[in-house]
NUVOPA-951890 format. One record per atom (N, C-alpha, C): z, y negated, x negated; atom name; chain; residue number from 0; residue in one letter. Coordinates in steps of 0.05 Angstrom, whole numbers, always signed. Example, Ala and Ser with C-alpha at 12.3 -4.5 7.8 and 13.67 -1.06 7.14 Angstrom:
2
+--------+--------+--------+------+-------+------+------+
|      w |      v |      u | name | chain | resi | resn |
+--------+--------+--------+------+-------+------+------+
|   +156 |   +114 |   -264 |    N |     A |    0 |    A |
|   +156 |    +90 |   -246 |   CA |     A |    0 |    A |
|   +156 |    +66 |   -264 |    C |     A |    0 |    A |
|   +142 |    +45 |   -257 |    N |     A |    1 |    S |
|   +143 |    +21 |   -273 |   CA |     A |    1 |    S |
|   +157 |     -1 |   -258 |    C |     A |    1 |    S |
+--------+--------+--------+------+-------+------+------+
This chain:
83
+--------+--------+--------+------+-------+------+------+
|      w |      v |      u | name | chain | resi | resn |
+--------+--------+--------+------+-------+------+------+
|    -68 |   +718 |   +437 |    N |     A |    0 |    M |
|    -84 |   +705 |   +417 |   CA |     A |    0 |    M |
|   -114 |   +710 |   +423 |    C |     A |    0 |    M |
|   -130 |   +690 |   +420 |    N |     A |    1 |    I |
|   -158 |   +692 |   +425 |   CA |     A |    1 |    I |
|   -171 |   +709 |   +403 |    C |     A |    1 |    I |
|   -189 |   +728 |   +411 |    N |     A |    2 |    T |
|   -203 |   +744 |   +392 |   CA |     A |    2 |    T |
|   -219 |   +726 |   +373 |    C |     A |    2 |    T |
|   -217 |   +732 |   +347 |    N |     A |    3 |    G |
|   -231 |   +716 |   +327 |   CA |     A |    3 |    G |
|   -213 |   +696 |   +313 |    C |     A |    3 |    G |
|   -188 |   +693 |   +324 |    N |     A |    4 |    M |
|   -170 |   +674 |   +312 |   CA |     A |    4 |    M |
|   -146 |   +687 |   +298 |    C |     A |    4 |    M |
|   -147 |   +714 |   +294 |    N |     A |    5 |    E |
|   -125 |   +728 |   +283 |   CA |     A |    5 |    E |
|   -120 |   +720 |   +254 |    C |     A |    5 |    E |
|   -141 |   +713 |   +239 |    N |     A |    6 |    K |
|   -139 |   +705 |   +211 |   CA |     A |    6 |    K |
|   -152 |   +678 |   +208 |    C |     A |    6 |    K |
|   -142 |   +663 |   +189 |    N |     A |    7 |    S |
|   -155 |   +637 |   +183 |   CA |     A |    7 |    S |
|   -153 |   +632 |   +153 |    C |     A |    7 |    S |
|   -172 |   +616 |   +144 |    N |     A |    8 |    I |
|   -170 |   +605 |   +117 |   CA |     A |    8 |    I |
|   -165 |   +575 |   +120 |    C |     A |    8 |    I |
|   -143 |   +566 |   +109 |    N |     A |    9 |    T |
|   -135 |   +538 |   +113 |   CA |     A |    9 |    T |
|   -135 |   +524 |    +87 |    C |     A |    9 |    T |
|   -147 |   +500 |    +87 |    N |     A |   10 |    T |
|   -148 |   +483 |    +64 |   CA |     A |   10 |    T |
|   -132 |   +458 |    +70 |    C |     A |   10 |    T |
|   -112 |   +453 |    +53 |    N |     A |   11 |    F |
|    -95 |   +430 |    +56 |   CA |     A |   11 |    F |
|   -105 |   +407 |    +39 |    C |     A |   11 |    F |
|   -112 |   +385 |    +52 |    N |     A |   12 |    K |
|   -123 |   +361 |    +39 |   CA |     A |   12 |    K |
|   -102 |   +339 |    +40 |    C |     A |   12 |    K |
|   -109 |   +316 |    +29 |    N |     A |   13 |    E |
|    -91 |   +294 |    +28 |   CA |     A |   13 |    E |
|    -83 |   +283 |    +56 |    C |     A |   13 |    E |
|   -102 |   +280 |    +74 |    N |     A |   14 |    D |
|    -96 |   +268 |   +100 |   CA |     A |   14 |    D |
|    -95 |   +288 |   +123 |    C |     A |   14 |    D |
|   -104 |   +312 |   +119 |    N |     A |   15 |    S |
|   -105 |   +332 |   +140 |   CA |     A |   15 |    S |
|   -109 |   +359 |   +128 |    C |     A |   15 |    S |
|   -110 |   +379 |   +145 |    N |     A |   16 |    Y |
|   -116 |   +406 |   +136 |   CA |     A |   16 |    Y |
|   -136 |   +419 |   +155 |    C |     A |   16 |    Y |
|   -153 |   +436 |   +144 |    N |     A |   17 |    I |
|   -174 |   +448 |   +160 |   CA |     A |   17 |    I |
|   -169 |   +478 |   +161 |    C |     A |   17 |    I |
|   -170 |   +489 |   +185 |    N |     A |   18 |    S |
|   -166 |   +518 |   +189 |   CA |     A |   18 |    S |
|   -193 |   +529 |   +199 |    C |     A |   18 |    S |
|   -203 |   +549 |   +184 |    N |     A |   19 |    E |
|   -228 |   +562 |   +192 |   CA |     A |   19 |    E |
|   -223 |   +591 |   +200 |    C |     A |   19 |    E |
|   -232 |   +597 |   +224 |    N |     A |   20 |    T |
|   -230 |   +625 |   +235 |   CA |     A |   20 |    T |
|   -259 |   +635 |   +240 |    C |     A |   20 |    T |
|   -260 |   +659 |   +251 |    N |     A |   21 |    N |
|   -287 |   +670 |   +259 |   CA |     A |   21 |    N |
|   -300 |   +653 |   +281 |    C |     A |   21 |    N |
|   -284 |   +638 |   +295 |    N |     A |   22 |    I |
|   -294 |   +622 |   +317 |   CA |     A |   22 |    I |
|   -305 |   +595 |   +308 |    C |     A |   22 |    I |
|   -292 |   +583 |   +288 |    N |     A |   23 |    G |
|   -301 |   +556 |   +278 |   CA |     A |   23 |    G |
|   -279 |   +543 |   +261 |    C |     A |   23 |    G |
|   -283 |   +517 |   +257 |    N |     A |   24 |    K |
|   -265 |   +501 |   +240 |   CA |     A |   24 |    K |
|   -251 |   +481 |   +258 |    C |     A |   24 |    K |
|   -225 |   +477 |   +252 |    N |     A |   25 |    T |
|   -209 |   +457 |   +266 |   CA |     A |   25 |    T |
|   -194 |   +441 |   +245 |    C |     A |   25 |    T |
|   -194 |   +415 |   +249 |    N |     A |   26 |    E |
|   -179 |   +397 |   +231 |   CA |     A |   26 |    E |
|   -153 |   +389 |   +245 |    C |     A |   26 |    E |
|   -131 |   +391 |   +230 |    N |     A |   27 |    F |
|   -105 |   +384 |   +240 |   CA |     A |   27 |    F |
|    -93 |   +361 |   +223 |    C |     A |   27 |    F |
|    -76 |   +345 |   +235 |    N |     A |   28 |    Y |
|    -65 |   +322 |   +221 |   CA |     A |   28 |    Y |
|    -35 |   +327 |   +218 |    C |     A |   28 |    Y |
|    -25 |   +320 |   +195 |    N |     A |   29 |    Y |
|     +3 |   +325 |   +188 |   CA |     A |   29 |    Y |
|    +23 |   +311 |   +207 |    C |     A |   29 |    Y |
|    +15 |   +288 |   +217 |    N |     A |   30 |    N |
|    +34 |   +273 |   +235 |   CA |     A |   30 |    N |
|    +38 |   +287 |   +262 |    C |     A |   30 |    N |
|    +21 |   +307 |   +269 |    N |     A |   31 |    N |
|    +25 |   +321 |   +294 |   CA |     A |   31 |    N |
|    +45 |   +344 |   +292 |    C |     A |   31 |    N |
|    +53 |   +351 |   +267 |    N |     A |   32 |    I |
|    +72 |   +372 |   +264 |   CA |     A |   32 |    I |
|   +100 |   +361 |   +270 |    C |     A |   32 |    I |
|   +115 |   +374 |   +288 |    N |     A |   33 |    K |
|   +141 |   +364 |   +296 |   CA |     A |   33 |    K |
|   +164 |   +378 |   +281 |    C |     A |   33 |    K |
|   +160 |   +404 |   +274 |    N |     A |   34 |    I |
|   +181 |   +419 |   +260 |   CA |     A |   34 |    I |
|   +166 |   +437 |   +240 |    C |     A |   34 |    I |
|   +178 |   +439 |   +216 |    N |     A |   35 |    I |
|   +170 |   +459 |   +197 |   CA |     A |   35 |    I |
|   +193 |   +478 |   +192 |    C |     A |   35 |    I |
|   +188 |   +504 |   +195 |    N |     A |   36 |    A |
|   +208 |   +524 |   +190 |   CA |     A |   36 |    A |
|   +198 |   +543 |   +169 |    C |     A |   36 |    A |
|   +217 |   +556 |   +156 |    N |     A |   37 |    E |
|   +210 |   +574 |   +134 |   CA |     A |   37 |    E |
|   +227 |   +600 |   +137 |    C |     A |   37 |    E |
|   +214 |   +622 |   +135 |    N |     A |   38 |    T |
|   +227 |   +648 |   +133 |   CA |     A |   38 |    T |
|   +222 |   +659 |   +104 |    C |     A |   38 |    T |
|   +231 |   +682 |    +99 |    N |     A |   39 |    E |
|   +227 |   +694 |    +73 |   CA |     A |   39 |    E |
|   +197 |   +697 |    +66 |    C |     A |   39 |    E |
|   +181 |   +702 |    +87 |    N |     A |   40 |    D |
|   +153 |   +708 |    +83 |   CA |     A |   40 |    D |
|   +133 |   +687 |    +94 |    C |     A |   40 |    D |
|   +143 |   +669 |   +111 |    N |     A |   41 |    Y |
|   +124 |   +652 |   +126 |   CA |     A |   41 |    Y |
|   +133 |   +623 |   +127 |    C |     A |   41 |    Y |
|   +114 |   +605 |   +131 |    N |     A |   42 |    F |
|   +119 |   +577 |   +140 |   CA |     A |   42 |    F |
|   +109 |   +575 |   +169 |    C |     A |   42 |    F |
|   +124 |   +561 |   +185 |    N |     A |   43 |    I |
|   +117 |   +558 |   +213 |   CA |     A |   43 |    I |
|   +115 |   +528 |   +219 |    C |     A |   43 |    I |
|    +93 |   +519 |   +230 |    N |     A |   44 |    F |
|    +89 |   +491 |   +238 |   CA |     A |   44 |    F |
|    +90 |   +491 |   +268 |    C |     A |   44 |    F |
|   +109 |   +476 |   +280 |    N |     A |   45 |    V |
|   +112 |   +474 |   +308 |   CA |     A |   45 |    V |
|   +101 |   +446 |   +317 |    C |     A |   45 |    V |
|    +83 |   +447 |   +337 |    N |     A |   46 |    F |
|    +72 |   +423 |   +348 |   CA |     A |   46 |    F |
|    +85 |   +415 |   +374 |    C |     A |   46 |    F |
|    +90 |   +435 |   +391 |    N |     A |   47 |    D |
|   +104 |   +431 |   +416 |   CA |     A |   47 |    D |
|   +114 |   +458 |   +425 |    C |     A |   47 |    D |
|   +128 |   +459 |   +448 |    N |     A |   48 |    P |
|   +140 |   +485 |   +456 |   CA |     A |   48 |    P |
|   +120 |   +508 |   +459 |    C |     A |   48 |    P |
|    +95 |   +502 |   +462 |    N |     A |   49 |    S |
|    +76 |   +524 |   +467 |   CA |     A |   49 |    S |
|    +54 |   +526 |   +445 |    C |     A |   49 |    S |
|    +57 |   +511 |   +423 |    N |     A |   50 |    H |
|    +36 |   +512 |   +403 |   CA |     A |   50 |    H |
|    +49 |   +510 |   +375 |    C |     A |   50 |    H |
|    +44 |   +532 |   +360 |    N |     A |   51 |    A |
|    +54 |   +533 |   +332 |   CA |     A |   51 |    A |
|    +34 |   +548 |   +315 |    C |     A |   51 |    A |
|    +36 |   +545 |   +289 |    N |     A |   52 |    Q |
|    +19 |   +560 |   +270 |   CA |     A |   52 |    Q |
|    +38 |   +573 |   +250 |    C |     A |   52 |    Q |
|    +30 |   +597 |   +241 |    N |     A |   53 |    I |
|    +45 |   +612 |   +222 |   CA |     A |   53 |    I |
|    +28 |   +617 |   +197 |    C |     A |   53 |    I |
|    +39 |   +611 |   +174 |    N |     A |   54 |    Y |
|    +24 |   +615 |   +149 |   CA |     A |   54 |    Y |
|    +39 |   +634 |   +131 |    C |     A |   54 |    Y |
|    +26 |   +655 |   +122 |    N |     A |   55 |    D |
|    +38 |   +675 |   +105 |   CA |     A |   55 |    D |
|    +39 |   +664 |    +76 |    C |     A |   55 |    D |
|    +63 |   +664 |    +65 |    N |     A |   56 |    K |
|    +66 |   +654 |    +38 |   CA |     A |   56 |    K |
|    +49 |   +669 |    +17 |    C |     A |   56 |    K |
|    +44 |   +695 |    +23 |    N |     A |   57 |    N |
|    +28 |   +711 |     +5 |   CA |     A |   57 |    N |
|     -1 |   +701 |     +4 |    C |     A |   57 |    N |
|     -9 |   +685 |    +23 |    N |     A |   58 |    G |
|    -36 |   +675 |    +25 |   CA |     A |   58 |    G |
|    -41 |   +650 |     +8 |    C |     A |   58 |    G |
|    -20 |   +639 |     -4 |    N |     A |   59 |    I |
|    -24 |   +615 |    -20 |   CA |     A |   59 |    I |
|    -39 |   +623 |    -46 |    C |     A |   59 |    I |
|    -62 |   +610 |    -50 |    N |     A |   60 |    T |
|    -79 |   +617 |    -73 |   CA |     A |   60 |    T |
|    -80 |   +596 |    -94 |    C |     A |   60 |    T |
|    -71 |   +572 |    -88 |    N |     A |   61 |    K |
|    -70 |   +551 |   -108 |   CA |     A |   61 |    K |
|    -42 |   +539 |   -109 |    C |     A |   61 |    K |
|    -31 |   +537 |   -133 |    N |     A |   62 |    G |
|     -4 |   +526 |   -136 |   CA |     A |   62 |    G |
|    +17 |   +547 |   -129 |    C |     A |   62 |    G |
|    +42 |   +537 |   -128 |    N |     A |   63 |    T |
|    +65 |   +554 |   -122 |   CA |     A |   63 |    T |
|    +76 |   +548 |    -95 |    C |     A |   63 |    T |
|    +94 |   +565 |    -86 |    N |     A |   64 |    I |
|   +107 |   +560 |    -60 |   CA |     A |   64 |    I |
|   +123 |   +534 |    -62 |    C |     A |   64 |    I |
|   +137 |   +530 |    -84 |    N |     A |   65 |    E |
|   +152 |   +505 |    -87 |   CA |     A |   65 |    E |
|   +135 |   +480 |    -87 |    C |     A |   65 |    E |
|   +111 |   +482 |    -99 |    N |     A |   66 |    E |
|    +93 |   +459 |    -99 |   CA |     A |   66 |    E |
|    +83 |   +454 |    -71 |    C |     A |   66 |    E |
|    +78 |   +475 |    -56 |    N |     A |   67 |    F |
|    +69 |   +472 |    -28 |   CA |     A |   67 |    F |
|    +91 |   +459 |    -11 |    C |     A |   67 |    F |
|   +116 |   +468 |    -15 |    N |     A |   68 |    K |
|   +138 |   +457 |     +0 |   CA |     A |   68 |    K |
|   +141 |   +427 |     -5 |    C |     A |   68 |    K |
|   +138 |   +419 |    -30 |    N |     A |   69 |    K |
|   +140 |   +391 |    -37 |   CA |     A |   69 |    K |
|   +117 |   +375 |    -24 |    C |     A |   69 |    K |
|    +93 |   +386 |    -25 |    N |     A |   70 |    F |
|    +70 |   +373 |    -14 |   CA |     A |   70 |    F |
|    +73 |   +370 |    +16 |    C |     A |   70 |    F |
|    +80 |   +391 |    +31 |    N |     A |   71 |    I |
|    +81 |   +390 |    +60 |   CA |     A |   71 |    I |
|   +104 |   +372 |    +70 |    C |     A |   71 |    I |
|   +126 |   +371 |    +55 |    N |     A |   72 |    T |
|   +148 |   +353 |    +63 |   CA |     A |   72 |    T |
|   +140 |   +324 |    +58 |    C |     A |   72 |    T |
|   +125 |   +319 |    +37 |    N |     A |   73 |    Q |
|   +116 |   +291 |    +33 |   CA |     A |   73 |    Q |
|    +96 |   +282 |    +54 |    C |     A |   73 |    Q |
|    +78 |   +300 |    +61 |    N |     A |   74 |    K |
|    +57 |   +293 |    +81 |   CA |     A |   74 |    K |
|    +68 |   +290 |   +109 |    C |     A |   74 |    K |
|    +88 |   +306 |   +117 |    N |     A |   75 |    T |
|    +99 |   +305 |   +144 |   CA |     A |   75 |    T |
|   +124 |   +288 |   +147 |    C |     A |   75 |    T |
|   +137 |   +282 |   +124 |    N |     A |   76 |    E |
|   +162 |   +269 |   +124 |   CA |     A |   76 |    E |
|   +183 |   +284 |   +140 |    C |     A |   76 |    E |
|   +180 |   +311 |   +140 |    N |     A |   77 |    L |
|   +199 |   +329 |   +154 |   CA |     A |   77 |    L |
|   +214 |   +346 |   +134 |    C |     A |   77 |    L |
|   +238 |   +353 |   +141 |    N |     A |   78 |    E |
|   +254 |   +372 |   +125 |   CA |     A |   78 |    E |
|   +247 |   +400 |   +134 |    C |     A |   78 |    E |
|   +244 |   +418 |   +116 |    N |     A |   79 |    I |
|   +238 |   +446 |   +123 |   CA |     A |   79 |    I |
|   +264 |   +460 |   +131 |    C |     A |   79 |    I |
|   +263 |   +472 |   +155 |    N |     A |   80 |    Q |
|   +286 |   +486 |   +166 |   CA |     A |   80 |    Q |
|   +284 |   +516 |   +158 |    C |     A |   80 |    Q |
|   +305 |   +526 |   +146 |    N |     A |   81 |    N |
|   +305 |   +555 |   +139 |   CA |     A |   81 |    N |
|   +315 |   +571 |   +163 |    C |     A |   81 |    N |
|   +301 |   +592 |   +170 |    N |     A |   82 |    I |
|   +309 |   +609 |   +192 |   CA |     A |   82 |    I |
|   +308 |   +638 |   +184 |    C |     A |   82 |    I |
+--------+--------+--------+------+-------+------+------+
């Protein structure tokens, strides 16, 4: 992992989401997510075999986990895989 990217603050919007790290801001689009997985503690967004993002459920500051799951499945049109 690149230094400065260990932590991020991510804001999920209607058409995209923005991840801000110590290095800068990056905008991502829901249609680029190929797989969504869920563990007891994390959500994982897979873009391709070498690029994924992990989001700690404890970091959700607005709404509930269930509300987020509904939101992200609607935006991506993907089913969340439990692992």
